[in-house]
N, C-alpha and C positions, 0 to 999 in steps of 0.2 A: 744601078741596074736590077732590077727586081729579082727576087727570089724566086728559083724554080719551084714549080709545085709538084708535090709526087702524091701518089694512090699507095697506101699501107693498110694491111689488116693487123689490128691491135686485139690479140687474145688477154682476156684478164681471169684467171682463176683465183679461189678463194671463196670465201662466204659473200656472193655477189647475186644471189637471188633473193628474192622476198624481202628487199630493203630498200627498194627505190633505186638501184644503181642504175639502170638504163636512162630514167629521167634525168639523174644527176649528170652521166656521162653525156647527154645529148646537150643539156643545157649549157654546161661547159665549154663543149664543142662549139655552140652556136656563138657565145659569146667571145670564143677566139676566133671567130670568120672562118671556121672551119665548115665543109660540107660533107655528107654522108650518110650513114646509118649505123645502128646500133640494135642487136637483138640478143635474147637468150637462145643458148643451143647445149640441151641437155642441161648442166649444173654451172656452165662457164657464160661469159658475156664475150661477144665479139662485135668490134666495130670497125667497119671500112670508112676510112678518111682519106679525103682529098684537100692538100693543103700544103704550106710551106714548112719544111724541116724544123724550123724554129717553132713554130706554132705546134705542130705535133708533138715534140719534146715536152714544150709547156703542158700541154694536154695529158700526155704520158704521167708527169709527174704529178698532177693533180689528180688522177685518177689512182695513183698509189697512196699519195699523202692523205687528201681529203674524202675518206671515205665515207658514205651515209653510217649513223648511229646504227649499231647492231651488226655490222658488216667487216670485212677484213680482206684484205688482198695478199695472197702468197706469190703470185708471180705477175708479169705484164710481159709477154713477148711480142715481136713486131715482126712482120715479113712484109716484103715488097709485093704489090699486085701489079699486073698490068693493064692499062687503061683501056678495058674493054668490058663490057657488060658479061655477067656471069649468068648462068642456067638460073631462072627463078627470080633473077632483080633487073631492076629499070637500067634503062642504058648510063654508061658510063657518064658520057657527057652531061645527062641531066644531073646525075650525082654531082658533077665537078661545079654546076652552078647554082644548085638547089639548096635547101636547108638542110638542117642535121634532123634525120627523122628516126622514130623508133618504130620497127619493122616487126612483121610476125615473128614468132620464134619458130624454129627447128628442131628437129629431132635427130642427132647425128652420135654415132657410136665413139665413145670417148676412150682415151687409153689411159686416163685416172679416174680415180672415184671423185665423183663430183663433191664440192661442199656446198650444202645447204643450210641456211640458218635456221635456229630454232624458234619457237614462238618467243615473241618480244613482248615485253611488259608495256603497258600502255605511257605514252609519250606524254610531256607537259603540255604540247598543243593539243591534242585530243582532250586530255583530262580539262583544261580551260574551257573547250568548245563545250564538252557535256555537262560543264556547269552553269555555262552562260543561257539564261533564259531567252536571250533574242537568238541564239543560234539554232538553227533548224534541226542539230542533233542533241539538243538540251534533255537531258536524260536518257539518251540512248546508250544503253549499257554494254553493246557490242561494238562501239565505236572503233576505228582503227584508220591506218593510214601507211603510207610506204615505209615508215620506221616503227611502227608497231602493231601489235595484232596477232593472230594464229598463223601458223607457217606449217610447220611439221605435223602438227595436230589435224589438218585439214588435206594434207599433199596425197593425191592419187598417183601422180606421174609425172616425170619431167616433160617439158621445160614447165617451170612454174607459172602457168597462166591460169585464169580464171576457171575455164572449161576443165582443167585437170585439178580440181581441189572441189571439196564439198561446199564451195560457194558455187557452183555451177546452176543449181536450180534457180538461183535469185537472180533476175532480170534487173539491168540497172533503170532506175528510173532519169526522167530528164535531167533533174540538178544532178545527179551522182555522174550521168553520162558526161554532163558538160565538165565537171570536175576531174574526171578521168583524163580527159584531154590537155588539161592544163592546172597549174597550182602545185599545192603540196601532197595532192593525192592524185597526181600523174601517174598513171598506169599503176596504180594501188590495185592489187586482185582481190583484197579483201574490202575494197570499197563499198559502204552500204548504208542505208538511212532508216528511220521509222516506215518510210514509204515502201521500199524496195528489199531491204535485208531480213536476215534472220530476227526472230523478235521473241523478247522474255516474256512468259505467262506463268501465272501462279495456280496451282492446283492443290486441293487439300490432302490426297490420298494419293499412292501409287497405283490403286485400281483404274485412275482415269489417265493414266501413261498410255499416249499414242506409239506405236511400233513405227520404227524408222522413219521419223519425221520428215527431214528434208529430201529424202531419196524420192519419195513418193508423193506427198501432200504438198509440198513447199510451191513447188513451180506452177500449182495451178490455185494456189493460195490468193486470195484477195483481202482486202483490208475490212471488209464487211464479214469475212468468213472468221468464226472463231472456234475454238475447242470446246465441247460442251463440258460445262462445270468450270471453264477456265475464266480467270481474270486477266487481262491485258495492259497494258500501259501504265498510267499511274495508278489504278486502282490496283493491278496485279503487285506492282512495287510497295506500296502501301501494306497489303496484306504480307508480304513477307517480313516487311520492317516491323510489322506487329506482333507477329510469330515471335521475333527475337526480343522484342520490347517486353513481351509477358512473360520472358523466360523459357520460351519453347526452344525447340530443336528444328531448325530449317534444313531440308536437304537443298543443294545447290548444284546445278549443273554448271561445271567451270569450263576451262579450255581443254584439259585432258581427262576429264571424268566427273563423276559425282562427289560431293562434299558433304559433311554434316557441319553445320555452324552451331555456335549457341553464344549468348554473353560469356566475356570472361571473368564477368565480376558475380557471376552468379554461381555459388557453392552447388545448389540444388542441381541447375542446369548441367553442370559438369559432371556431378556424380552420376546424374541419369545417363549423361552421353558415355561415361566409362560403362555402365551395366551395360548399354544398349550395345557396344562394341564388343564386350566381354574384355576390356581393357583396364586391368585393374590399378596397376602404377605407373605405365607408361606415360614420359611427359607429352603433353599436348603441345602444338604450334599455337601462337596467336598472331593475328593480323590486326595491325594498325592502321589508322588513316594517313599518318605521317610519321618521320623521324621524329620530330619535336614530342609527340605524343609518346611515342616509345621512351624517350629519355627520361620519364617521370619513373619508368621501371626497371630499366636496366642502363649500365655503361655503355656508351659506344665511342669507338675510336673513329679516326677519320677513314682508316682501311675498311671497318666495319660498315660505316655510312656509304662509303663508295659501291661495296657489295650489295647491300641493300639496295640500293638507287639504280643499280645496274639493270640493263633490259631483261637480265635474267631471272630478277627478283626472286631468290632463293629464300628459304628459311635461314636465318643467320643465328648461331648458337652465341649469346650474349651474356655478361656477368650480370646477373641480377643487383639491384639494389636492396638486397637482403639485411635484417637486422644484425647486430653482432650479438646473436644467442646462438643457441644449438638448436633452434626451431627452426623449420621448414618454411619459413614465414616469406610470405609473398605480397609484395603491396595492393595488388588487386585482392578484393574480397573472397576470391575462390582460391583458398590455399590447394586445393587439389589439381589446378592446371600444371605444375611442373613435376608434380609426382615425385618430390625430393631431390631432385636435380639443382645444382647452384646454377646452372644455367636458364636463360629464358630462350625458348625457339620463337624467334620475332621475324615476320615479314611485311611487306609492302603488299598491296592489292596489287595483282597482275593483269587483270582487264577491267573495264568500267563499271561492271555491276557491282564488283566486289568493293571497288572505291565507294560507292553510292550508300552501301549499307554499311559500312563502318562509318561514313560520317552522320549517318541515321543513329547507329545503334551502339556505337562505340567500340572498343576492343573486341574482338571475335575469337574463339577457339574455333579450328579450322582443322578438319582431320578428313580422311578419305570415307567414302560412305561404305566400309565395309565392316567385317568382323574381323578380329584379330586372325592372321595369315593367309585372309585371303587377299585377293588384288582388288585395285581400285574398280569398281563398274563404270565403265564408259559407254555403253549401250543400253538403250531404254529397256529392253527385254531383261538385260543382267539385273539392273537395278529394281526391276518389278518382282523378280525374283528371290531377292536378297532377305535372308530371315535373320533379324537381331535377335538377340539375348532377351530372355524374360519377357517375350512377346512385345516389346517396346517398337517403339516408330516414331518418325520424323513428325511434326505438327504441320507440316505444310512442306511443298516442293515448290522451289522457283527455278524455271528452267527454259532453253531456248530451242528453237526447233531446227539448230543446224546439226548434221552430222558431226562425230567425233571419230578419226578414222583409227586411232591408237591411243590407247591408255597412257596417261602420263602424271605420274605423281609431283608433288612439289619436290625441289629438289632442296638440301640441305647442306650448309656450309659452316664452317668457322674459321677465324682468322686468330691462330694462336701464333704469339711472337710476330705479329705482321705479315704474316704468310697465309694464303688462301689455304684451306684444308676441305677438301670435299669428303661429306658422309654419305650423300645420296646424290647420284647424278642423273635427273630426267629434265623435267619442264625446265626450258631456259637454256639447257646446254647440249641436249642431243636434238639432231644428230650431227652436231659440229664436229669434225674430224679432229683427232690428236695428230698434229704434223710432225713425224719423227724428225729430228735435228739429222743433219748430214753426218755419217760415221765413216768407217772404213768401208763399208760395202758399196758406198759411192763412188769409190776410187775406180772400179773397174768397169770397163767401156760396157759390159753387158748389163750392167745394174741400171745405166743411163737409159736404156729405152724401157720404158714402165710396161709396154705390150708384152715383153719377155717375163715380167714379173708375177709371180703366182697370185692367185686371190686365194686368200687363207681365211677359213672361217673358225674362229675361236669360242668355243662354247663357254667359257666361264667358270663359275661356280653353282653350287646349289642353294647357299644363302644369299641373299642379296642378288640374286641371278642376273646376268648381264651378259648378252654375247657380243662379239665384234666381226666386223670384215674389215681384212685388211687387204690392200695391194701398194707395192711400194713404200713410200713414205706417209701415205695416210692410211688413219686407222678410225674406223667409225663405229663407236661403242654405242649399242642400243641403250634404252631407258633401264631403269630399275623395273625390276618385276616383283621380286618377293621370293618367297623359298618354293622351290620347285618341287618340294614333296606334296603340294597342294595343286590338284587338279585343273583348276580355273587358271592358276599362276603358269602350269606347265602349257595348257593350250594357248594362253595368251604367248607364251615364250615362241612356241613353234609358227602360230598364225604372224607375228610380226618378223619372225626370221624370213620366213617365205617373202613377205611384203617387201623388207628390204632387199633382198637380192633382185626382186623384179623392178624395184623403183631405181636402184643405182646399176641395173644390169650388171650386177657381179656373180658370176658363175663359180663357185670354189674348185679350186684344183686342189687342195689339200685340207684336212681337218684337223684340229687340234684341242685338245681336252685335258683335265686334270687326271692324275695317276689312280686316284681312288676308285676301286672298281664298282663301289656301291654307288656312286655320286648319280644322280638322275643325269646330270651334264653329262657325264661321260657315256652313259648308255645312250643317250639321243644322240650324240656325237659319233659313236660306234655305230648306231643305226643308219644313220645318216652317209656316212662311208662306206659302209657295207652297199646300201643301196644303190651307190652311186658308182660304186667301184674307185673311192678315192683312197690314196694314204691317210692315215690316222697317226697323229702322233700325240703321246702322252708325256705331259710336263708334270712335275712336282711342284706341288701346292705353294711351298714356299719359295722357290725358286721362281716360279712366276711372279710372287708378289714383290719380290726383289726387282726383276725384271721390268716390271711395270714403271719403276722408278727409272731404270736405266733408259728406257723408251722415252720418257718425257724429256730426260735432258742429254740424250744421245751419247750413252756412255757404254764404251766397249767392255769395261770391266769393273769389278766395284767388290767390297765387303758388303753384304747383305746382313742386317739385324733385322730379323722377321719374328715380331711377337705376335700371336693370335690365339683363337680358341683351339682349333686342330686343324690336322693336315695329314694325309698318308704319306709316310717317308718310305725312302727307295728299300728299308729294312722290313717295311709290314707295320712298323709300331707307328703311334700316333705323335707327330712333332709338333711344336707349337712356341717353341723359345730357340730360335735357330740362330745361330752365326755362320754364314755361308762365303765362299769366295767364288764368285762369278765371273767367268771370261766367255764372251760370245754365247753360245748355247749351252754351255756347258756348267758344271758346278763342283764345289766340294763342300762338304759338310766340315768345318774345322772347329765348331763350338756349339755349344747349347746349354740349355738348360738339364740339371742333371736328371735321371731318371726318377720315376715315381711310379709305382704299381698301382693301379686304380681299377675300380668296379663299378658296374652301374650301366655302363654302356651308354647309351644316347641320352639317358637319364641323368648323366653326371653333367651336361651343360646347364641342367635345372637345379640340380640338389647341391649348392654350396655346403651344405652342412656334411654330405657323403665326402665331397673333396677334401674337406678339413679332416675329416676322420682318416683318410687315406693318408695324408701328410701326416697327421699325429702317429700312426702306426709306423710311418717311414723313419722317425725319429725316436721311435720307442717309447712314445707317449701313451697314455691310457685314450681308449676313443671313447666317443660319447654314445656310439651305439656296439654293443658288445660283439655283434654279429660280423661287424666288419672287421674287428680285431681278429676275430676266429677265422675268418677267411682268408685274410693277410698274413696270416703268421705264417713263418717261413716254414714251418713243419706241416702245414696242412693248405698252402698255396695252391690253387688248382688254376692253371694256367688258362684253361678255356673259360673262365670266370671274371678273369681279369685282364688289362691292357697295360703295357708299359706306356706312359705319357710323359712328353716333356713340354706340355701346354702351359704357355703363361697364364693363358685366361683362366684355366681350372685352377693356377697358384692363386691369381686375384680372388676368386671365388673362396678359396680354402682362408685366406687373410682375413676377408669380411666376415666369414662365418667364426672364426677362431675369435675375432675381437668384438662379435655381437652385433654388426651391423646389418646382416642381413643372411637368411638361412636359405633362401629359394631366390632364383630369378624369376619374377613373373614377367619379365621381358629381357632380350638378349642384354647382357651386360649391367643388369640393374644392381647387382652386391657390389661388382667394380665401381660403378658410379658412386654408390654410398662409400667405399671406402676412400676413393679419390675427394669428395666432399669434406671427410674426416680430415683427412691429410690436409688440405688448404685450411681448414680451420685452427688445425694446430701451428701452420705455418705463420699465419699472420699473427696469432697469439706472440709469436717469437719476434716478429719485425719490430722494429723501434716504433713507441707510439705514432710518433709523425707521420711516418710511412704506411703504417695499416690503416690509419683515417685517412688515407688521400686516394684519389681517383685511380692513381696507379696501382693501388693493390687489388682493386676488383677487376684491373685489366690483365691480370695475370703477368705483370712485367717482373721479373725476378732477375737477381743476377747470382747464378749458381757458383761463381768464382770470387764475389764479396765477402765480407767479415761475418755477415749473419751464416751464411752456409758454410764457410769453414767451422764454424762452431758447431752447426748443426753434424756436419759431418763425422768430425771428430768423437760428438757423442753418440752419434749412430753407430759408429764402428766398435764402440765398446760393449755392444749388444750383438751386432752382425759381424761376426768373427769369420775369417776364412772363406771369403765370399767365393773364391774360384779354386780350381783344383783341376789338375789333369787326368784324363780318362785311359783305361787300356788301350783303347784303339786310337790316341793321340790327339783326341779332341781336349779342347779347353772348355771346361765345365763352370757353369754359375751354378752354385750348389743349392738346391732345395732345401737340403737338410739345414744348411747354416740359416737361411732366410725364415723357416719355419722356426727353428730353434730361438732365433733373436726375436721373433713375436713372442713365443712362450715364455720366454726370461723376462721380457719387459712386463708381462701379465704377473708372473710371480714378484715383480720386485714394485707393484703396484703403480706401473706408468700408467697414464691414461690412454685409453683405447685411441684417441685422436693422435696423440704422440706415436703411438706404435704405428699408426697407419701412415705419418708422415716418414717415420724412420724406415720403412718397409718400402718406400717408393725410392728414397734416396739410398738405401741400399742395391736396390736392383740397378739403378741407374749408376752408381758407383762402380758395382761388380762387371755391368756390361760394358762399361768405359774401360776398365782395365784389361777385358778380355782383348777388346777391340784392337786397344793399343798394341798388346803382345802380336795379335794377328797381323796387323799393319806392318810390323817391324819383319816378321815371319815372310810374308808375301811382297814386300815393297807397294803395297796398295794404299793409299791415301784418301781414296773416295769411298765414302760409306753411304749407303744407301738404306734409310728407315721405312719400314713398310708393315702393314699388318694392322688387324682390327684395334689392339691392344695400345696403338699410338695414337686414338681418339682422346686417351688420357692426356690431358695438358700438361699436368704436372710432370709426369714420366717424361714426355716428349721435350719439353722445356730442358729440364733438368740434363738429360742425356746429351741432347745436341750441344746445349753450352759446354759440358764436360769433354765431348770429342772434340769442339772446335779448340777448345783452350790447349789440347794435345795437338794442335797444328794438323787435324784431319779435316777433310774438306765433306760438308754433312749434305746431303740431298733427300728429300723426301716427296712424295706425290703432291701436286699440285692440282694438274688438270682431271684426275680421275681419282675415285676415293682409293685410300689405303687398305681398306678393309676388302672383302671378296668382290665388291663391286667394281674392282679394278683388275681382278684377275684376268680377265679376257685379253687387255693390252699387253700383259706380260706373257700370255700365252702366246698371241700374235707375234710379239718381237721376237721370241725365242724360235718359234717356228720359222721365222724368216732366215735367223741364222743359221738354221739346220739346213734349211734349203740351199743356201749360199755354199756351206761346207758339201752337200751332196754333188753341186755343180764344180767342185773340183777345188775349193778354195782350202788352203791348209788349216788344219787344226793347231794354231799357233799358242794355245794353252798348256797342250799337253796333259789335259784331263779327261778322263774317260765319260762317257755320255750319261752313265748313272750315278754319278755325283760320287763315287768311292774314291 
């Protein structure tokens, strides 16, 4: 007996637009003998399928498991349909007997925030075509397909169709039109070629930049029309390559904005680029044509290779193949590339032009075409107005005539201990949502209806600014913007927030921001909430850090260890070395770094020598600057000139200054980086010779419970004594006095600065583990969340994580968002969700007050 045929609607949610999901679904449905249609709807895909139950189940399994590269499926829901025509569709009988077709998209109000893919790095097939002289897209640097190319950087609105993107002005040529209907570019919205798509061209100066190129000019452009003073095609590419080969600086319009490129083996070029940007010491990233080429300069693990070759194409911080000396050597002939870091920021080309340039000119330093603190320019007029330092400028500009809708810096990541750690989340990751795992909130009936969920706007922080829009279990974080203290960064932040609201049709019903009253992000959030008469929720900085980890892992409670530069505490003082107990939307401060009175205000984050003198004064040692000692002396202390701080970041600065590694931060965290470098060198000198010479050494694979570390800890504790103590208010303190006194004692006993740097790291990890163990016993909490910018320090992170694990504690840390301030918005949104639930009648099961006391 023949199996009965049914008619169903299948709704697929997840990252299923911009990756060729419709042709993928239509192809499999046709192969299974099913008929019907597939279309985009907002940010989801809907199939109407007619066929047997067994074949439909097969299709649903394929739709879930065999997702095209760059995509992901969150859920597949099926609903039965009557066998009749719906408004705007063809007759049901025709669907039953016909083929499986892709039909026009529709716009409908969605109950959830749509999931949309980020820009996707060039795929192997497009790379092969671009390098094949017989292919019609030979040397077409803007090549793309359903699996790769720009997505978020060109989107105007949903659904993701060509007319709703920056590709709208480019009408398809006959050949592309044919490919659009069949083959691997079937329904690829970015399909283009030399004849019909955006083109690359070379100009010698910014004075020749056209304004708003594609929005006005591209629609009427013909092959014989060229920009005055511009070189197109092979001539333009050759000129761009020649600039690089001659040691010049090339400005390149990329996927998310303008970048500056120079040869990584030219010290003169690298130093000129530093002067041009006003970037004295901060490490540069290097783009390589292949992983094999990278291996000449850095150690690469399997996980690191996987990350490098992923569609996100982030900059990955790799351990350099440095010489075993105290010199900051780099195998490339430009030692200025890494700026003293033991890591090489390396990445692969994300689009075709970059691939072609690296193959012709070799490894290239790539950095945003801005001066320090300013945002990456993404519009022609912004780049034309850019003023570089010392009157310097690029020697040529290689650009395309497609508009960029939003600025996107390169993302930055690392892989300590085999797990991804995002440092900067932007191109390749945004606007991919963070999907919150199910937790206790999901158990209530009211929370199951996403229509009743509030839309939360989380403002994030000021440094590494990024906001978030959240609804239900989806949180969409914006890209990295930079420091909101810069006017242009501030403008980009506000513009992109308005765009994201419009594109995702998300009207916020509440706003959440940092507790610090002087934060620009807090002021913007307050003004936004006041103008729209929305409730404003303020969240303590370090609570939000820890909550960002809870959000990723679906935790209801934890002990949060948050080490960073600074954040406003509930007592009005500056916190930064915190041990918190968090439960749902509330927290208690159970421990911290002990107080140190400091002076200098905002300059303290730059002046490591000033932080060192404040710490010297704390332990009764003579200060290098007598004025600091005079101001901080007990009889003369003036509260208005000083602040009480528990900042771990400033403690690292002080240690670097005391040991002579750095007196000033030319970029954020520089002194701490130099201190970590010294600690690693000391560690490898203590390792057995066979281990120190192995590849495992440079991969940072260490065993904090092994015999080498047992000896190191025993020696360390001879100098760093009484690391923990109770406070008057019941906190357990990690003693700043003990840590500084230990450093000074090692100096007096003529221990090397590198040894002191290593023992300083070990003492902090040891003391933090001791405090956490006691807090776990007190609270019964075994889940530990590590967050904050200081955990970019791999030695500190790895040793502490292993010590906590040895104590049978379960350690979590950020993987989907940065642990620095770039991930604050996720924690803020998560906490605002808990508070919303509490206000709707859910009991506060923690018994903790909202202010953290």
